[in-house]
C-alpha positions in Angstrom: 133.5 78.9 166.6 130.0 78.3 166.8 128.4 80.2 164.3 125.1 81.5 164.3 122.9 81.1 161.8 121.9 84.2 159.9 117.8 84.6 159.7 116.1 84.3 156.5 115.9 87.4 154.7 112.6 88.8 154.5 109.9 88.0 151.9 109.3 90.6 149.3 106.0 92.1 149.7 103.7 90.6 147.1 102.7 93.1 144.1 99.6 94.5 144.8 97.0 94.0 141.8 96.3 96.7 140.5 92.3 98.0 140.9 90.2 97.5 137.2 87.0 98.4 136.6 85.2 95.3 137.1 86.4 95.8 141.2 84.8 98.9 140.7 81.6 97.3 139.7 81.8 94.7 142.1 82.2 96.8 145.1 79.8 99.2 144.1 77.0 96.6 142.5 76.9 97.6 139.1 77.9 96.8 135.9 81.1 98.1 134.1 79.6 99.7 131.3 77.9 102.1 134.3 81.3 102.4 135.6 82.5 103.3 132.4 80.1 105.8 132.3 80.1 107.6 135.2 83.8 107.6 135.4 83.8 109.2 132.0 80.8 111.6 132.5 79.1 110.4 129.7 75.8 112.4 129.7 74.6 110.4 126.6 72.8 108.2 129.3 71.3 109.1 132.3 72.7 107.2 135.5 70.8 108.2 138.7 73.2 110.3 141.2 72.9 107.2 143.9 74.3 105.2 141.6 77.2 108.1 140.7 78.1 108.0 144.0 78.4 104.6 144.8 80.5 104.5 141.6 82.9 107.2 143.0 83.1 105.8 146.4 84.1 102.6 145.2 87.0 103.9 142.9 88.1 106.3 146.1 87.8 103.1 148.4 89.8 100.6 145.5 92.3 103.9 144.3 91.3 102.7 141.0 92.3 105.4 138.1 90.7 105.2 134.6 93.2 104.6 131.8 93.9 107.8 130.0 95.1 105.4 126.6 91.9 103.1 127.0 89.6 106.2 127.2 91.3 107.5 124.7 91.0 104.7 122.4 87.6 105.0 123.0 86.9 108.5 122.1 89.1 107.9 119.0 91.3 110.5 120.2 93.3 111.4 123.1 91.6 114.6 125.4 95.4 115.7 126.3 96.2 119.5 125.7 100.1 120.1 125.4 101.1 123.8 126.3 104.5 124.1 125.9 105.8 126.3 128.9 107.0 129.8 127.6 110.6 130.4 126.5 110.1 133.5 128.3 110.2 134.5 131.8 106.4 134.4 132.8 104.8 137.0 135.2 102.4 137.4 136.9 99.4 138.1 134.6 100.7 135.7 132.5 100.9 133.1 135.1 97.3 134.0 136.2 95.8 133.9 132.3 97.4 129.9 132.3 95.6 129.2 135.6 92.5 130.2 133.8 92.8 128.4 131.4 93.8 124.7 132.7 90.9 125.6 134.9 88.3 126.0 132.1 90.2 123.0 130.1 90.2 120.7 133.2 86.2 121.7 133.5 85.7 120.1 130.0 87.1 116.9 131.0 90.7 117.6 128.7 93.9 116.9 130.3 96.7 119.4 130.3 99.9 118.7 130.1 102.8 121.7 130.3 106.1 120.4 128.3 109.6 122.3 129.1 111.4 124.4 127.1 114.6 122.2 127.2 115.6 120.2 123.7 114.5 121.5 120.6 113.1 124.9 119.3 110.7 125.6 116.5 109.5 123.2 114.1 112.0 121.0 115.7 110.0 120.8 119.0 106.7 120.5 117.2 108.0 116.9 116.6 108.8 116.1 120.0 105.3 117.5 121.4 103.9 114.8 118.6 105.5 111.9 120.1 102.7 112.2 123.2 99.8 112.4 120.8 98.1 115.1 121.7 94.2 116.5 120.8 95.4 120.1 120.7 98.5 122.1 121.3 98.7 125.7 122.4 101.8 127.7 121.4 102.9 130.6 123.2 105.8 133.2 121.7 106.6 132.7 118.1 108.6 130.2 116.5 106.5 127.3 115.1 105.6 127.3 111.7 103.7 125.7 109.0 105.7 123.0 108.8 105.4 122.3 112.6 101.6 122.7 112.5 101.6 120.0 109.5 103.9 117.5 111.7 101.0 118.0 114.5 98.2 117.3 112.6 99.3 114.6 111.1 100.2 112.8 114.9 96.8 113.5 115.2 96.6 116.8 116.8 93.4 118.1 116.2 93.9 121.6 117.2 96.7 124.4 117.1 96.4 127.3 118.6 99.6 130.0 118.0 99.7 133.0 121.0 101.3 135.8 119.5 102.1 138.6 117.2 101.6 136.6 113.9 99.3 134.2 112.8 101.0 131.1 111.5 99.1 129.1 108.2 97.3 125.6 109.5 96.9 127.5 112.9 94.2 129.0 115.2 95.6 131.9 116.2 95.4 134.7 119.3 97.0 137.4 118.2 98.7 139.7 120.6 100.1 143.2 119.0 102.5 144.7 122.0 103.1 147.4 119.6 100.1 148.8 121.3 101.0 148.9 124.7 104.1 150.5 124.2 102.1 153.5 121.7 100.0 153.9 124.7 102.4 154.3 127.1 104.4 156.8 124.9 101.3 158.8 123.7 99.9 159.0 127.4 103.6 160.7 128.5 103.3 163.0 125.4 99.6 164.2 126.6 101.2 164.9 130.0 103.8 167.4 128.4 106.7 164.8 128.3 109.2 165.6 125.7 111.9 163.2 126.0 110.7 159.5 126.6 113.2 156.4 127.5 111.9 153.1 127.5 113.5 150.8 129.0 114.3 147.3 127.1 114.9 144.2 129.3 118.3 143.3 128.6 116.7 139.3 129.8 116.8 136.5 126.9 113.4 135.2 125.6 111.6 139.1 125.8 112.1 140.5 122.9 109.7 139.5 121.7 107.3 141.9 123.8 109.7 144.3 124.2 111.0 145.2 120.6 107.1 145.5 119.2 106.6 148.0 122.4 109.7 149.9 121.5 108.1 150.1 118.2 105.0 151.6 119.3 106.9 154.0 121.4 108.2 155.4 118.6 105.1 155.3 116.4 103.8 157.4 119.0 105.5 160.3 118.6 106.4 160.3 115.3 105.7 163.6 113.7 106.1 165.2 117.0 108.7 167.1 118.6 108.9 164.2 121.7 112.3 161.8 121.3 112.5 158.4 122.4 115.7 156.4 124.0 116.4 153.2 124.2 117.6 152.3 127.6 118.8 148.7 127.9 118.1 147.0 131.1 118.8 144.2 133.2 116.3 143.1 135.7 118.8 143.2 139.1 119.6 146.3 141.5 122.9 147.3 140.5 121.8 147.7 136.8 119.0 149.8 137.8 121.2 151.7 139.8 123.9 152.2 137.4 121.0 154.0 134.6 119.5 156.3 137.8 123.2 157.2 137.9 123.3 158.6 134.6 119.4 159.9 134.1 120.3 163.6 134.3 123.1 163.5 132.2 120.5 161.6 129.6 118.4 164.9 129.7 115.3 162.2 129.7 111.7 163.4 131.4 110.1 160.6 131.6 110.3 156.7 130.9 108.3 154.0 129.6 109.7 150.9 131.9 108.4 148.0 129.7 105.9 146.3 132.3 105.2 147.0 136.2 108.2 144.5 137.6 110.9 146.8 135.5 109.1 150.1 136.4 109.0 149.3 140.3 113.1 148.6 140.0 114.1 151.8 138.0 111.9 154.1 140.4 113.4 153.0 143.4 116.6 153.1 141.8 115.9 156.9 140.8 114.5 158.0 144.5 117.2 156.4 146.0 119.4 158.6 143.5 117.6 161.7 144.4 115.5 162.1 141.5 111.6 163.2 142.0 108.8 161.3 140.5 106.9 162.2 138.7 108.5 165.9 139.2 112.4 164.8 137.2 110.6 161.9 135.6 107.6 160.2 134.7 106.8 156.9 134.7 104.4 154.7 133.8 104.9 150.5 133.5 102.4 148.0 132.0 100.1 144.9 133.4 98.4 146.9 136.2 99.7 144.7 139.4 98.7 145.3 142.5 102.1 146.0 143.9 101.7 149.3 141.4 99.2 151.1 143.9 101.0 150.1 146.6 103.7 152.6 145.8 104.7 156.0 146.6 104.0 157.8 144.4 101.3 155.0 143.1 102.5 153.4 139.9 100.6 154.6 136.3 100.0 151.6 134.2 99.2 150.2 131.2 96.4 147.9 131.8 96.3 144.8 129.8 92.8 142.9 128.4 94.2 138.8 127.8 91.8 136.4 126.4 89.6 134.9 128.9 90.5 131.2 129.8 87.4 130.4 129.1 87.4 131.7 126.0 90.4 130.1 124.7 89.0 126.5 126.2 86.0 127.2 124.3 88.1 127.5 120.7 89.8 124.6 121.5 86.9 122.2 122.6 85.3 124.0 118.5 88.9 122.8 117.3 88.6 119.4 118.9 85.1 118.5 117.4 85.8 120.5 114.0 89.0 119.8 113.0 88.1 121.0 109.6 87.0 123.8 110.1 88.9 127.1 108.4 91.6 128.5 111.2 90.0 131.2 113.5 92.0 134.8 113.8 91.3 136.6 116.9 93.0 140.0 118.0 93.1 139.6 122.0 95.2 142.0 123.6 93.9 145.4 124.7 95.8 148.4 126.5 94.2 151.1 128.5 96.2 153.6 130.4 95.6 153.7 134.8 96.8 156.7 135.4 98.3 157.1 138.6 100.8 159.7 140.7 103.8 158.5 138.9 102.9 160.5 135.8 
């Protein structure tokens, strides 16, 4: 038997060398210092526009990307802003706010990194965040304590900012008073002549940080009046909404603050399927002022929320990074105003 020799195995491709700033400098015909000035957006040195274009063109042609760690060493700190993902389901309003904030930080030459919620929580989570050596950390919700703030600062974080109902010692705080949202909604229903008001409390885990103060605010709004507030647990699913709508008449309620527009739309559809008139049998109001609420029939009344602008929060982060010893700032940032439409 004649054995046919196997062809030689192909040679593995030679690893491509990683382009360096020296390669960019040679291709652009400039010094390495000029490459550094251009790609790091250094404003202290004036570089002509044609030279800047040559450097950027050369970097794109070579596929050169500046080394973040090296840039951090030169600056004395990183340019990474860590944003732990919220532990609660993020709705359209919050997602829009985060997108605006990320864009504003990017324009200030920060790199925004989102950190997943799986794993340790509260102050233990701060140790995991600190391992990434961010220059700033923006913490949504509650849970971070003074010890966690200290861990982050000792690891090099110059700014720790919390977004929640309470300030944390050592951190800048954007204070969001969700009790005002519930108070505003219930006061509107009361002023429209409603006296038996239901308040939806989502069954989904993580939303209690918002729903509990909204319920408390609604109760405060009708205190010392002839009106009552009834808590209505509701999961965000059609079957649960249908069950609540089916027993609506037995509850004796004439209005509902449905936590937000999404739960309001879910419940309102179920109530209409049950033959209930809106607002005749029940006035309905949500919160967040989503566009979809304006497309319903009847159009959905809502509480319009004013969140801080991404630009203002980015400016706060930048101030804190440049002056880490400054006293923590405290800002109340959640405004609430009723947008009255046909459903209430």
